[in-house]
C-alpha positions, -999 to 999 in steps of 0.1 A, spaced: 627 184 -68 625 198 -33 609 178 1 589 199 22 579 184 59 563 198 85 556 191 120 544 203 154 562 193 186 549 199 223 581 218 231 596 247 234 619 253 202 651 250 226 640 217 234 629 208 199 660 218 182 683 198 210 659 165 205 668 169 166 703 176 167 721 164 201 698 136 208 693 123 174 704 92 184 675 81 205 649 83 181 665 82 145 650 48 131 686 32 122 675 -3 129 642 1 106 667 5 75 676 43 81 712 38 81 741 39 55 745 0 63 717 -16 80 733 -46 93 762 -27 110 738 2 126 747 10 159 747 54 166 743 84 149 751 118 157 743 152 142 765 181 159 749 214 163 780 240 152 789 253 121 813 221 102 801 198 125 797 165 115 764 142 110 775 107 109 769 72 118 792 49 142 787 11 131 788 -20 158 824 -22 146 834 15 157 839 28 119 824 57 110 804 71 80 798 106 75 767 113 60 773 154 59 781 188 73 767 212 91 769 243 67 746 268 90 734 264 127 714 293 145 704 274 176 671 274 183 662 280 151 678 263 125 706 239 117 712 228 74 734 202 69 746 183 36 734 150 34 753 120 6 749 83 9 786 74 -3 771 61 -35 751 92 -44 770 117 -69 762 146 -49 755 160 -19 719 170 -12 709 198 16 685 193 42 672 228 64 655 220 96 636 256 110 622 253 144 593 281 150 573 286 184 538 277 179 510 279 202 521 257 231 548 240 210 573 244 179 564 242 146 597 221 128 594 227 89 621 205 69 632 211 33 657 184 15 669 197 -16 691 191 -43 680 156 -62 674 174 -95 713 169 -107 701 137 -123 674 113 -133 687 89 -107 688 114 -81 654 126 -90 640 89 -79 662 87 -48 644 117 -36 606 104 -44 620 76 -20 633 103 5 600 118 6 580 91 23 615 79 46 609 118 62 574 113 70 589 77 93 621 96 106 600 129 115 574 103 133 595 89 154 612 125 162 577 136 172 573 107 193 605 116 213 602 151 216 568 150 227 578 123 255 
């Protein structure tokens, strides 16, 4: 099972990439439940270099690593692993940024849910979740 999502933002690929990575904490909907611990949700970060982390920092200062950046080609591509602590294996998120008439097309692919029936069920929920997350991203990138 692979999730595919595409959105258009009204900014250059360099800006679209920066907003998705370095500025993720501004738009990611942590307080709406898109957190590894909704009660302690505070900040989220996505480093923009290979080996960098995708992680949350909770209100008490502790951190939860969600994934690691496995490929990065600014402003065209960021690819990172994604794993909840309760999951049996990590999934992978690939985000591509391409200039398109007055803006940037952002294509997201989230894959790796096929390893078990339980993970396939989780993947179904993530399909709708990415719609919410990307709507927040588009609103912020277009501001």
